C-alpha positions as YAML, in Angstrom:
chain: A
units: angstrom
residues:
- id: 1
  name: MET
  ca: [96.42, 84.18, 92.45]
- id: 2
  name: GLY
  ca: [94.39, 83.58, 95.68]
- id: 3
  name: VAL
  ca: [93.03, 87.23, 95.15]
- id: 4
  name: TYR
  ca: [92.10, 86.50, 91.70]
- id: 5
  name: TYR
  ca: [89.93, 83.65, 92.20]
- id: 6
  name: PHE
  ca: [88.28, 85.40, 95.17]
- id: 7
  name: LEU
  ca: [87.13, 88.07, 93.03]
- id: 8
  name: ILE
  ca: [85.83, 85.82, 90.58]
- id: 9
  name: LEU
  ca: [83.84, 83.92, 93.01]
- id: 10
  name: THR
  ca: [82.71, 87.07, 94.93]
- id: 11
  name: LEU
  ca: [82.59, 89.88, 92.01]
- id: 12
  name: GLY
  ca: [81.69, 87.07, 89.82]
- id: 13
  name: VAL
  ca: [78.58, 86.41, 91.40]
- id: 14
  name: PHE
  ca: [77.55, 89.84, 91.39]
- id: 15
  name: ILE
  ca: [78.16, 90.16, 87.76]
- id: 16
  name: ARG
  ca: [76.52, 87.30, 86.62]
- id: 17
  name: LEU
  ca: [73.38, 88.07, 88.23]
- id: 18
  name: VAL
  ca: [73.14, 91.50, 87.50]
- id: 19
  name: TRP
  ca: [74.98, 91.64, 83.68]
- id: 20
  name: ILE
  ca: [75.77, 88.51, 82.09]
- id: 21
  name: GLY
  ca: [73.25, 87.81, 79.39]
- id: 22
  name: LYS
  ca: [73.63, 85.25, 76.44]
- id: 23
  name: VAL
  ca: [77.08, 83.52, 76.39]
- id: 24
  name: GLU
  ca: [77.62, 81.45, 73.24]
- id: 25
  name: GLY
  ca: [80.45, 79.16, 71.88]
- id: 26
  name: PHE
  ca: [82.13, 77.80, 75.17]
- id: 27
  name: HIS
  ca: [83.53, 75.20, 73.25]
- id: 28
  name: ASN
  ca: [85.95, 76.97, 71.00]
- id: 29
  name: VAL
  ca: [88.08, 78.27, 74.10]
- id: 30
  name: PRO
  ca: [89.90, 75.14, 74.80]
- id: 31
  name: ARG
  ca: [90.06, 74.25, 79.03]
- id: 32
  name: LYS
  ca: [93.68, 73.96, 79.07]
- id: 33
  name: GLY
  ca: [96.73, 74.67, 76.78]
- id: 34
  name: ARG
  ca: [97.98, 78.06, 75.69]
- id: 35
  name: ILE
  ca: [95.60, 80.66, 73.71]
- id: 36
  name: LEU
  ca: [95.29, 83.44, 73.06]
- id: 37
  name: ILE
  ca: [91.76, 85.74, 73.51]
- id: 38
  name: ALA
  ca: [90.93, 88.21, 71.18]
- id: 39
  name: SER
  ca: [88.31, 90.44, 72.04]
- id: 40
  name: ASN
  ca: [86.40, 93.80, 70.61]
- id: 41
  name: HIS
  ca: [86.70, 96.77, 73.42]
- id: 42
  name: GLN
  ca: [83.18, 98.12, 74.55]
- id: 43
  name: SER
  ca: [83.16, 98.20, 78.22]
- id: 44
  name: TRP
  ca: [85.71, 99.06, 81.09]
- id: 45
  name: LEU
  ca: [84.57, 96.04, 82.65]
- id: 46
  name: ASP
  ca: [85.33, 93.86, 79.73]
- id: 47
  name: CYS
  ca: [88.16, 91.93, 81.87]
- id: 48
  name: PHE
  ca: [85.90, 91.24, 84.38]
- id: 49
  name: PHE
  ca: [83.11, 89.89, 82.00]
- id: 50
  name: LEU
  ca: [85.38, 87.80, 79.87]
- id: 51
  name: GLY
  ca: [87.24, 86.38, 83.37]
- id: 52
  name: ASP
  ca: [83.70, 85.77, 84.82]
- id: 53
  name: VAL
  ca: [82.22, 83.40, 82.16]
- id: 54
  name: LEU
  ca: [85.15, 81.44, 81.36]
- id: 55
  name: ASN
  ca: [86.21, 78.04, 83.70]
- id: 56
  name: ARG
  ca: [90.10, 79.02, 83.32]
- id: 57
  name: ARG
  ca: [92.63, 81.73, 84.62]
- id: 58
  name: LEU
  ca: [92.96, 84.55, 82.18]
- id: 59
  name: TYR
  ca: [95.90, 86.67, 81.82]
- id: 60
  name: TYR
  ca: [95.42, 90.26, 80.58]
- id: 61
  name: LEU
  ca: [96.98, 93.07, 78.27]
- id: 62
  name: VAL
  ca: [96.13, 96.53, 79.93]
- id: 63
  name: GLY
  ca: [96.92, 99.71, 78.46]
- id: 64
  name: GLU
  ca: [99.00, 102.06, 80.94]
- id: 65
  name: HIS
  ca: [96.38, 104.67, 81.06]
- id: 66
  name: VAL
  ca: [94.69, 102.38, 83.42]
- id: 67
  name: TYR
  ca: [97.54, 102.26, 86.03]
- id: 68
  name: LYS
  ca: [97.21, 105.82, 86.67]
- id: 69
  name: ASN
  ca: [93.75, 105.11, 88.67]
- id: 70
  name: LYS
  ca: [95.44, 103.23, 91.98]
- id: 71
  name: ILE
  ca: [92.17, 101.31, 92.74]
- id: 72
  name: ALA
  ca: [92.02, 100.16, 89.25]
- id: 73
  name: ALA
  ca: [95.82, 99.19, 88.84]
- id: 74
  name: TRP
  ca: [95.51, 97.14, 92.21]
- id: 75
  name: GLY
  ca: [92.42, 95.31, 90.71]
- id: 76
  name: VAL
  ca: [94.32, 94.39, 87.30]
- id: 77
  name: ASN
  ca: [97.27, 93.50, 89.22]
- id: 78
  name: GLN
  ca: [95.42, 90.74, 91.01]
- id: 79
  name: MET
  ca: [93.48, 89.73, 87.84]
- id: 80
  name: GLY
  ca: [97.21, 88.81, 86.09]
- id: 81
  name: SER
  ca: [97.78, 91.86, 83.68]
- id: 82
  name: ILE
  ca: [100.55, 93.07, 81.41]
- id: 83
  name: LYS
  ca: [101.49, 96.41, 81.57]
- id: 84
  name: VAL
  ca: [101.33, 97.65, 77.82]
- id: 85
  name: ASP
  ca: [102.34, 101.31, 77.50]
- id: 86
  name: ARG
  ca: [101.27, 102.63, 73.99]
- id: 87
  name: ASN
  ca: [103.45, 105.79, 74.01]
- id: 88
  name: VAL
  ca: [106.56, 103.19, 74.16]
- id: 89
  name: ASP
  ca: [107.81, 102.03, 70.57]
- id: 90
  name: ASP
  ca: [109.83, 99.04, 71.80]
- id: 91
  name: LYS
  ca: [106.91, 96.13, 72.99]
- id: 92
  name: SER
  ca: [109.70, 93.64, 73.39]
- id: 93
  name: ASP
  ca: [108.85, 93.36, 77.36]
- id: 94
  name: VAL
  ca: [105.05, 92.60, 76.07]
- id: 95
  name: TYR
  ca: [105.88, 90.07, 73.90]
- id: 96
  name: ARG
  ca: [108.21, 88.70, 76.54]
- id: 97
  name: GLN
  ca: [105.81, 88.32, 79.08]
- id: 98
  name: SER
  ca: [103.14, 87.02, 77.04]
- id: 99
  name: HIS
  ca: [105.52, 84.33, 75.62]
- id: 100
  name: GLU
  ca: [106.34, 82.97, 78.87]
- id: 101
  name: LEU
  ca: [102.61, 82.61, 79.93]
- id: 102
  name: LEU
  ca: [102.09, 81.38, 76.87]
- id: 103
  name: ALA
  ca: [104.95, 78.76, 76.85]
- id: 104
  name: ALA
  ca: [103.36, 77.76, 80.46]
- id: 105
  name: GLY
  ca: [100.30, 76.67, 78.78]
- id: 106
  name: LYS
  ca: [98.45, 79.95, 80.00]
- id: 107
  name: ALA
  ca: [95.00, 82.08, 78.59]
- id: 108
  name: VAL
  ca: [96.32, 85.42, 77.36]
- id: 109
  name: VAL
  ca: [93.43, 88.15, 76.93]
- id: 110
  name: VAL
  ca: [94.45, 90.63, 73.88]
- id: 111
  name: PHE
  ca: [91.95, 93.70, 73.28]
- id: 112
  name: PRO
  ca: [94.12, 94.47, 69.70]
- id: 113
  name: GLU
  ca: [92.17, 97.81, 69.44]
- id: 114
  name: GLY
  ca: [94.38, 99.05, 72.32]
- id: 115
  name: ARG
  ca: [90.94, 101.30, 73.58]
- id: 116
  name: MET
  ca: [87.56, 101.32, 74.28]
- id: 117
  name: THR
  ca: [85.54, 102.20, 71.28]
- id: 118
  name: ARG
  ca: [83.85, 105.56, 71.17]
- id: 119
  name: ASP
  ca: [80.48, 104.44, 68.96]
- id: 120
  name: GLY
  ca: [80.09, 100.81, 69.85]
- id: 121
  name: LYS
  ca: [81.51, 99.72, 66.51]
- id: 122
  name: THR
  ca: [84.98, 98.04, 65.78]
- id: 123
  name: GLN
  ca: [87.84, 100.73, 66.11]
- id: 124
  name: ARG
  ca: [91.27, 99.97, 63.68]
- id: 125
  name: ALA
  ca: [93.03, 97.24, 65.71]
- id: 126
  name: TYR
  ca: [96.82, 97.21, 66.11]
- id: 127
  name: LYS
  ca: [98.60, 93.97, 64.97]
- id: 128
  name: GLY
  ca: [100.27, 92.72, 68.44]
- id: 129
  name: VAL
  ca: [98.41, 90.02, 69.09]
- id: 130
  name: ALA
  ca: [99.18, 88.25, 65.59]
- id: 131
  name: ARG
  ca: [103.09, 89.09, 66.31]
- id: 132
  name: MET
  ca: [102.34, 86.76, 69.28]
- id: 133
  name: ALA
  ca: [100.67, 84.18, 67.56]
- id: 134
  name: LEU
  ca: [103.01, 83.96, 64.83]
- id: 135
  name: ALA
  ca: [106.17, 83.97, 67.09]
- id: 136
  name: THR
  ca: [104.68, 81.24, 69.84]
- id: 137
  name: GLU
  ca: [102.79, 79.20, 66.96]
- id: 138
  name: THR
  ca: [99.12, 79.58, 69.10]
- id: 139
  name: ASP
  ca: [95.83, 79.98, 68.21]
- id: 140
  name: ILE
  ca: [93.75, 82.71, 68.55]
- id: 141
  name: VAL
  ca: [89.81, 82.97, 69.80]
- id: 142
  name: PRO
  ca: [88.57, 85.89, 68.36]
- id: 143
  name: VAL
  ca: [85.46, 87.32, 70.71]
- id: 144
  name: ALA
  ca: [82.64, 89.54, 69.98]
- id: 145
  name: ILE
  ca: [81.49, 91.11, 73.41]
- id: 146
  name: GLU
  ca: [78.66, 93.80, 73.15]
- id: 147
  name: SER
  ca: [79.06, 95.85, 76.71]
- id: 148
  name: TYR
  ca: [78.84, 99.49, 75.63]
- id: 149
  name: HIS
  ca: [75.27, 99.90, 76.86]
- id: 150
  name: VAL
  ca: [76.74, 99.02, 80.31]
- id: 151
  name: TYR
  ca: [79.73, 100.78, 81.20]
- id: 152
  name: SER
  ca: [81.18, 102.50, 77.97]
- id: 153
  name: VAL
  ca: [83.83, 105.37, 78.02]
- id: 154
  name: HIS
  ca: [81.24, 108.14, 77.94]
- id: 155
  name: HIS
  ca: [79.19, 106.54, 80.74]
- id: 156
  name: SER
  ca: [80.49, 107.90, 84.82]
- id: 157
  name: ARG
  ca: [79.12, 104.33, 86.20]
- id: 158
  name: PRO
  ca: [77.71, 101.30, 85.50]
- id: 159
  name: ARG
  ca: [74.56, 100.99, 84.04]
- id: 160
  name: PHE
  ca: [72.30, 98.62, 85.95]
- id: 161
  name: GLY
  ca: [69.46, 96.49, 84.13]
- id: 162
  name: GLN
  ca: [71.51, 95.83, 81.06]
- id: 163
  name: ARG
  ca: [72.68, 92.43, 79.71]
- id: 164
  name: VAL
  ca: [75.77, 91.36, 77.84]
- id: 165
  name: GLY
  ca: [76.27, 89.65, 75.04]
- id: 166
  name: ILE
  ca: [79.78, 87.61, 74.67]
- id: 167
  name: LYS
  ca: [80.06, 85.19, 71.45]
- id: 168
  name: PHE
  ca: [83.37, 83.17, 71.70]
- id: 169
  name: LEU
  ca: [83.95, 82.79, 68.02]
- id: 170
  name: GLU
  ca: [85.81, 79.53, 66.21]
- id: 171
  name: PRO
  ca: [89.15, 79.87, 66.53]
- id: 172
  name: LEU
  ca: [91.85, 80.60, 64.09]
- id: 173
  name: ARG
  ca: [94.30, 78.34, 63.70]
- id: 174
  name: TYR
  ca: [98.37, 78.65, 63.75]
- id: 175
  name: GLU
  ca: [98.51, 76.37, 60.65]
- id: 176
  name: ASP
  ca: [96.10, 78.38, 58.92]
- id: 177
  name: PHE
  ca: [97.59, 81.67, 59.24]
- id: 178
  name: LYS
  ca: [101.18, 81.37, 59.67]
- id: 179
  name: GLU
  ca: [102.27, 82.23, 55.99]
- id: 180
  name: LEU
  ca: [100.56, 85.27, 56.51]
- id: 181
  name: ASP
  ca: [101.89, 88.65, 57.73]
- id: 182
  name: ALA
  ca: [100.41, 90.10, 60.93]
- id: 183
  name: GLY
  ca: [98.39, 93.14, 59.13]
- id: 184
  name: GLU
  ca: [96.63, 90.57, 57.08]
- id: 185
  name: ILE
  ca: [95.49, 88.01, 60.34]
- id: 186
  name: VAL
  ca: [94.31, 91.17, 62.00]
- id: 187
  name: HIS
  ca: [92.68, 93.16, 59.21]
- id: 188
  name: ASP
  ca: [91.85, 90.51, 56.98]
- id: 189
  name: LEU
  ca: [90.89, 87.85, 59.60]
- id: 190
  name: LEU
  ca: [90.46, 88.38, 62.91]
- id: 191
  name: MET
  ca: [88.82, 91.79, 63.28]
- id: 192
  name: PRO
  ca: [86.26, 91.13, 60.31]
- id: 193
  name: ARG
  ca: [85.29, 88.21, 62.44]
- id: 194
  name: ILE
  ca: [84.37, 89.99, 65.17]
- id: 195
  name: ALA
  ca: [82.70, 92.62, 63.54]
- id: 196
  name: GLU
  ca: [80.55, 90.88, 61.38]
- id: 197
  name: ALA
  ca: [79.36, 88.57, 64.76]
- id: 198
  name: LEU
  ca: [78.48, 92.25, 65.94]
- id: 199
  name: GLY
  ca: [76.68, 93.28, 63.16]
- id: 200
  name: HIS
  ca: [78.65, 95.64, 61.26]
- id: 201
  name: GLU
  ca: [81.73, 95.89, 59.34]
- id: 202
  name: TYR
  ca: [85.36, 96.25, 59.90]
- id: 203
  name: GLN
  ca: [86.64, 99.45, 58.05]
- id: 204
  name: HIS
  ca: [90.33, 100.30, 58.85]
- id: 205
  name: GLU
  ca: [92.87, 102.25, 56.75]
- id: 206
  name: ASP
  ca: [95.30, 99.72, 55.07]
- id: 207
  name: LEU
  ca: [98.43, 101.16, 55.99]
- id: 208
  name: ALA
  ca: [101.94, 99.35, 55.25]
- id: 209
  name: ARG
  ca: [102.02, 95.67, 56.82]
- id: 210
  name: VAL
  ca: [104.42, 94.63, 58.99]
- id: 211
  name: PRO
  ca: [106.31, 91.51, 57.30]
- id: 212
  name: VAL
  ca: [105.76, 87.86, 59.13]
- id: 213
  name: LEU
  ca: [109.55, 88.11, 60.08]
- id: 214
  name: ASP
  ca: [109.32, 91.72, 61.43]
- id: 215
  name: PRO
  ca: [112.13, 92.19, 64.36]
- id: 216
  name: ASP
  ca: [109.72, 91.27, 67.02]
- id: 217
  name: VAL
  ca: [108.78, 88.10, 65.79]
- id: 218
  name: GLN
  ca: [112.45, 87.19, 64.49]
- id: 219
  name: MET
  ca: [113.24, 88.08, 68.10]
- id: 220
  name: LEU
  ca: [110.93, 85.71, 69.81]
- id: 221
  name: GLN
  ca: [111.27, 83.01, 67.52]
- id: 222
  name: ALA
  ca: [115.16, 82.98, 67.55]
- id: 223
  name: GLU
  ca: [115.42, 83.18, 71.77]
- id: 224
  name: VAL
  ca: [111.97, 81.16, 73.00]
- id: 225
  name: GLN
  ca: [110.56, 79.30, 69.85]
- id: 226
  name: PRO
  ca: [112.13, 75.97, 71.04]
- id: 227
  name: GLU
  ca: [110.54, 76.39, 74.33]
- id: 228
  name: VAL
  ca: [107.36, 76.61, 73.29]
- id: 229
  name: ALA
  ca: [107.56, 73.49, 70.65]
- id: 230
  name: SER
  ca: [108.46, 71.34, 73.83]
...
């Protein structure tokens, strides 16, 4: 906890001076209470950009590949990360840890695409964020971040003199999507809204969708829903 705020106060000042440009929609992110923040993913520094501009503690879902680098692994651990191994089908641990944070009134950041874009456009997203939202009755704040030109997957180091734009969009309310399945929430509501804010259209292969009461959601609702509702 102490290291997290130390990083934000020190590295954060540098980030604000060097990279942060126009930021819109602060009012869409609640100052307290559980919330899921779902952002597109353009840069190696996206976690730091979001953590720097929001005035509340954030917890991140981070892909397993980041942990192969000892320095990066230390950094994301200090920022409060949940490791997501994309090579493992059983994500029950990830859902459970995310639920515990949400039940405690925390803000959890998810990058639904699960990887950085290679062309600056939104990629086909995974449905995990929608499953979490359904299981815990949590709103989702979509975020459109433009940071591809700063430190994309194609860059060997950060580029200075470039500004990052961030838009916190109107929240998707649980009450409005609770009857939808995870695929509809992600592919028809969340990602199209983010892509539109970035100036392009979200395209994906419309594969078979998972029903609302898929095993992951059923497990969480049965085991932990009363705690969330309290």
